[in-house]
Phi, psi and omega in degrees: 000139178272177178287133179234196181296335178295341178300328181286350180269351180263168178057035175061022179296310180292319181294332180276009178089019180295145181232155173234119181055035177084357179254152174304142187303316182295318179296315180297320180295316180294316180296321179298315180288329174296321178295318179297313181295323176296320178298320178295317180295317179295318178298317178295320179298319183281338185245320187265313187271067178262147178287150184271357181270000000 
């Protein structure tokens, strides 16, 4: 696995006031993963969970 956004949460980057795109690192990381998970749910809804009628 390569370095990802979680890399900014180690070595006290977030605790030291580090930011990503102007947002606190921890907040940006959480919002990013919520967007990814929402995308997966929407994709599943549109493709997998179709009504059988």
